[in-house]
C-alpha positions in Angstrom: -19.7 -90.3 6.9 -18.0 -88.5 4.0 -21.0 -89.3 1.8 -23.4 -87.6 4.3 -21.2 -84.5 4.5 -21.1 -84.2 0.7 -24.8 -84.6 0.5 -25.3 -81.8 3.0 -23.0 -79.5 1.1 -24.7 -80.2 -2.1 -28.1 -79.5 -0.5 -26.9 -76.2 0.8 -25.4 -75.2 -2.5 -28.6 -76.0 -4.4 -30.6 -74.1 -1.8 -28.4 -71.0 -2.2 -28.6 -71.3 -6.0 -32.4 -71.5 -5.9 -32.6 -68.3 -3.7 -30.2 -66.5 -6.0 -32.2 -67.5 -9.1 -35.4 -66.5 -7.3 -34.1 -63.0 -6.7 -32.8 -62.5 -10.2 -36.1 -63.5 -11.6 -37.6 -60.3 -10.2 -35.3 -58.1 -12.5 -34.0 -58.7 -16.0 -30.6 -60.3 -16.1 -27.8 -57.8 -16.6 -25.5 -58.2 -19.6 -22.2 -60.0 -18.9 -20.1 -56.8 -19.2 -22.4 -54.9 -16.7 -22.4 -57.9 -14.4 -18.7 -57.8 -14.2 -18.8 -54.1 -13.3 -21.1 -54.7 -10.4 -18.4 -55.5 -7.9 -16.6 -52.3 -8.9 -19.7 -50.3 -8.2 -20.1 -52.0 -4.8 -16.5 -51.2 -4.1 -17.0 -47.5 -4.7 -19.9 -47.3 -2.2 -17.6 -46.9 0.8 -15.8 -44.0 -1.1 -19.1 -42.2 -1.5 -19.7 -42.6 2.3 -16.2 -41.3 2.9 -16.9 -38.1 1.0 -20.0 -37.3 3.1 -18.1 -35.7 6.0 -16.3 -33.4 3.5 -19.6 -32.3 2.0 -21.0 -31.7 5.5 -17.9 -29.7 6.4 -18.4 -27.6 3.3 -22.0 -26.8 4.2 -21.0 -26.0 7.8 -21.6 -22.3 8.7 -18.5 -20.0 8.7 -16.8 -19.3 12.0 -18.4 -16.4 13.9 -15.8 -13.8 14.6 -18.2 -11.0 15.3 -17.0 -10.6 18.9 -13.4 -10.2 17.9 -12.1 -6.6 18.2 -9.0 -5.2 16.6 -7.9 -1.6 17.2 -5.3 0.5 15.4 -3.4 3.5 16.8 -2.0 5.8 14.1 1.2 7.8 14.3 0.9 11.6 14.0 0.4 11.4 10.2 -3.2 10.5 10.8 -5.5 7.9 9.2 -6.0 10.0 6.1 -2.3 10.4 5.3 -2.7 8.8 1.9 -0.1 6.2 2.6 1.1 4.4 5.7 -1.7 4.8 8.2 -4.4 4.8 5.6 -3.2 1.6 4.1 -3.2 0.0 7.5 -6.7 1.0 8.1 -7.8 -0.2 4.7 -6.5 -3.7 5.7 -8.6 -3.7 8.8 -11.7 -2.5 6.9 -11.1 -5.5 4.6 -10.9 -7.7 7.7 -14.2 -6.3 9.0 -15.9 -7.0 5.6 -14.4 -10.5 5.1 -14.1 -11.8 8.6 -17.0 -10.0 10.3 -14.8 -8.6 13.1 -15.1 -5.3 14.8 -12.4 -2.7 13.9 -11.6 0.8 15.2 -8.8 3.3 15.0 -7.6 6.1 17.2 -5.6 9.0 15.7 -2.5 10.4 17.5 -2.1 14.2 17.1 1.1 14.2 19.1 3.5 11.7 20.5 1.8 12.2 23.9 -1.3 10.5 22.5 0.3 7.1 21.9 0.1 5.9 25.5 -3.5 7.2 26.0 -4.8 5.6 22.8 -3.2 2.3 23.6 -4.7 2.3 27.1 -8.1 3.1 25.6 -8.1 -0.1 23.6 -6.7 -2.1 26.5 -9.4 -0.9 28.8 -12.0 -1.8 26.2 -10.5 -5.4 26.0 -9.6 -5.4 22.3 -8.2 -8.8 21.2 -5.4 -7.1 19.2 -4.0 -3.6 19.1 -1.9 -2.6 16.0 0.5 0.3 16.4 1.3 1.9 13.1 4.9 2.9 12.9 8.2 2.8 14.8 7.3 6.1 16.6 5.0 4.0 18.8 7.7 1.6 19.8 8.4 2.9 23.3 4.7 3.3 24.2 3.9 -0.1 22.8 6.7 -1.8 24.6 5.6 -0.2 27.9 2.0 -1.2 27.4 2.9 -4.8 26.4 5.1 -5.2 29.5 2.3 -3.9 31.8 -0.3 -6.1 30.1 1.2 -9.5 29.3 -2.2 -11.0 28.3 -2.9 -8.3 25.7 -1.8 -9.0 22.1 0.0 -6.2 20.2 1.4 -5.9 16.7 3.6 -3.0 15.5 4.4 -2.0 12.0 8.0 -1.1 11.0 9.7 -1.9 14.3 11.6 -5.0 15.3 13.0 -3.9 18.6 10.3 -5.3 20.9 11.1 -8.8 22.0 8.1 -9.8 24.1 5.8 -12.9 23.9 2.7 -10.7 23.3 4.1 -8.5 20.5 4.3 -9.3 16.7 6.6 -7.1 14.7 5.5 -6.6 11.1 8.4 -5.6 8.9 9.0 -4.9 5.2 11.8 -4.9 2.8 11.1 -1.3 1.9 14.6 -0.9 0.3 13.5 -3.3 -2.4 10.4 -1.3 -3.3 12.4 2.0 -3.2 15.1 0.5 -5.5 12.4 -0.2 -8.1 11.0 3.3 -8.1 14.6 4.6 -8.0 15.2 2.6 -11.2 12.1 4.1 -12.7 13.3 7.6 -11.8 16.8 7.0 -13.2 15.4 5.9 -16.5 12.7 8.7 -16.7 14.6 11.8 -15.7 15.5 14.2 -18.5 17.6 16.6 -16.4 19.7 13.8 -14.7 18.5 15.3 -11.4 16.0 13.6 -9.2 14.9 14.3 -5.6 14.3 12.4 -2.3 12.4 13.7 0.7 12.7 11.7 3.9 10.2 12.0 6.7 12.6 11.2 9.5 16.2 10.0 9.9 16.0 6.5 11.5 17.5 3.2 10.4 14.1 2.0 9.0 13.5 5.2 7.1 17.0 5.3 5.7 16.3 2.0 4.0 14.0 3.9 1.7 16.9 6.3 0.8 19.5 3.6 0.3 17.2 1.6 -2.0 16.1 4.7 -4.0 19.5 6.1 -4.5 20.9 2.7 -5.5 18.1 2.2 -8.0 18.6 5.6 -9.5 22.4 5.2 -9.9 22.2 1.7 -11.2 19.8 2.8 -13.9 21.6 6.1 -14.6 25.1 6.5 -13.3 25.1 10.2 -14.5 22.1 11.1 -12.3 22.3 13.2 -9.2 20.0 12.7 -6.2 19.0 15.8 -4.3 18.1 14.9 -0.7 16.3 16.5 2.2 15.2 15.2 5.6 11.9 17.0 6.6 12.1 15.6 10.1 8.4 15.2 10.2 5.6 13.0 8.9 2.9 15.7 9.3 4.4 18.8 7.8 2.6 19.2 4.4 3.9 22.8 4.0 7.5 21.6 4.6 7.1 18.8 2.1 5.9 21.3 -0.6 8.7 23.6 0.2 11.3 20.8 -0.1 9.9 19.8 -3.5 9.8 23.3 -4.8 13.4 23.9 -3.9 14.5 20.7 -5.6 12.6 21.6 -8.7 14.2 25.0 -8.8 17.6 23.2 -8.6 16.7 21.1 -11.6 15.0 17.9 -10.3 12.2 16.6 -12.5 11.4 13.4 -10.5 10.9 13.5 -6.7 10.3 10.5 -4.4 9.0 11.0 -0.9 9.1 8.6 2.1 7.4 11.1 4.4 3.8 10.1 5.2 1.6 13.2 5.5 4.6 15.5 4.7 4.8 13.7 1.4 1.4 15.1 0.4 3.1 18.4 0.2 5.8 17.0 -2.0 3.1 15.7 -4.4 1.3 19.0 -4.3 4.6 20.9 -5.2 5.3 18.6 -8.1 1.7 18.9 -9.4 2.0 22.7 -9.3 5.3 22.7 -11.2 4.3 20.0 -13.7 7.0 17.5 -12.5 6.9 13.9 -11.6 6.3 12.7 -8.0 6.7 9.2 -6.7 4.4 8.1 -3.9 5.0 5.7 -1.1 3.4 2.9 0.9 0.2 2.7 -1.2 -0.7 3.5 -4.8 -1.0 7.3 -4.6 -1.8 7.8 -8.3 -5.3 9.1 -7.4 -3.8 12.1 -5.6 -2.4 13.5 -8.8 -3.0 11.2 -11.8 -1.1 13.4 -14.2 2.0 13.8 -12.0 2.4 10.5 -10.0 4.9 8.5 -11.9 4.6 5.4 -9.7 4.6 4.5 -6.0 6.8 2.3 -3.8 4.3 0.1 -2.2 4.5 -1.6 1.2 1.5 -3.8 1.5 0.8 -2.6 5.0 -2.9 -3.4 4.3 -2.1 -7.1 3.8 0.0 -7.2 7.0 -2.8 -5.6 9.1 -5.4 -8.0 7.5 -3.2 -11.1 8.1 -2.6 -10.1 11.7 -6.3 -9.7 12.3 -7.1 -13.0 10.6 -4.4 -14.8 12.7 -6.0 -13.4 15.9 -9.4 -14.8 14.8 -7.9 -18.2 14.1 -5.7 -18.3 17.2 -2.5 -18.5 15.2 -0.9 -15.1 15.8 2.8 -15.6 16.8 5.1 -13.2 18.5 8.4 -12.2 16.9 9.3 -10.7 13.5 7.3 -11.3 10.3 9.0 -9.8 7.2 7.2 -9.1 3.9 9.5 -8.9 0.8 9.3 -8.6 -3.0 9.2 -12.4 -3.5 6.2 -12.7 -1.1 4.4 -9.8 -2.6 4.9 -7.7 0.5 6.5 -4.8 -1.5 6.4 -3.7 -5.1 5.8 -0.8 -7.4 2.2 0.3 -7.7 -0.1 -1.5 -10.2 -1.0 1.8 -11.9 1.5 2.1 -14.8 -0.3 4.7 -16.9 2.6 7.1 -16.8 5.3 4.5 -17.4 6.6 3.6 -20.9 6.6 0.0 -22.0 10.4 0.0 -22.0 10.5 1.2 -18.4 8.0 -1.4 -17.3 10.0 -4.2 -19.0 13.2 -2.9 -17.4 11.6 -2.9 -13.9 10.2 -6.4 -14.4 13.7 -7.6 -15.3 15.1 -6.0 -12.2 12.4 -7.5 -10.0 13.3 -11.0 -11.3 17.0 -10.3 -10.4 16.2 -9.1 -6.9 14.0 -12.2 -6.3 16.7 -14.5 -7.6 19.4 -12.8 -5.6 21.4 -11.5 -8.5 20.7 -8.0 -7.3 21.1 -7.4 -3.6 19.5 -4.1 -2.6 21.5 -2.2 0.1 19.7 -1.8 3.4 22.5 -0.2 5.5 24.9 2.7 5.0 27.9 0.3 4.8 26.3 -1.8 2.1 25.3 1.3 0.1 28.7 2.9 0.3 30.4 -0.3 -0.7 28.5 0.0 -4.0 28.0 3.7 -4.5 30.3 5.6 -2.3 29.0 8.6 -0.3 26.2 9.5 -2.6 23.7 9.2 0.2 23.9 12.3 2.3 21.2 12.1 4.9 21.8 11.4 8.7 
């Protein structure tokens, strides 16, 4: 019995060998080293198959967001304010170009326009409505409460705690500190100026940061200060700048929206330095804009629009700081000396590391610099 079994196995083995030899006869025999690599090649075959879905995914058409609509309501500064509103709109224009969405804005001439403009976008079933500025907080909150299925985002206000509202906030004191540091190092008269658009907690952060930066860079400097109490008074901004220049200021920073355009105009006429805000305002007066305190409102608007497209927009507060690239000084450094640029880079690193903590409240500012900040 065992002999029969052995015979059968030998026969099968010989038959298999004959078939194998018959197949190899059709092609030249591979060298020994190539023959040993054959199993490795076979083993890689499944990996090539595994990559196929990734290649298919890469070739898949981009998502179609052409039906997504995002609307923006400006504050009274208007969409061409050269800073806050304009930067927000630029972010949405970028979203239209890159994501293929529909974007639109409505300008508010007075506070009374906020409610009506929001309702227009609600009636037209926009997927997201962005309110630009804390002045729209009351109107946005009322609209969000009345329309719980409508998504809203508001820039520079963190007071609305509703599941359909996203608050986009910035560490503006950090950007203001940087331009204050520049002003403190640049002034030749040891007098600089600051024009505020409106006295609110958010806006005062600009002042605390700026004054702290000036005094840390130049303890002998004096900061002249004025609250214009408007974001749309160009003539008032120019008047404030002219008065400060008459009093000896040679560098003036504005955080005043459209009012700040007057500040820049006043500095240009008198041949003094102006510091812009929110966006890189160097193009408005290339020979007179020293730098600008940038809040990347454009990035915030773009990211909010993108999140709506992808279904990932969350309610609550999103804060953009220096470490995340949400605030900074302007990339245009033509009017800054190499020494000032280096000093600012050193300060930026210290802020990011936590070695320098920029004051954001009156108490924090006064703990470091006394009562040098005068605005209410």
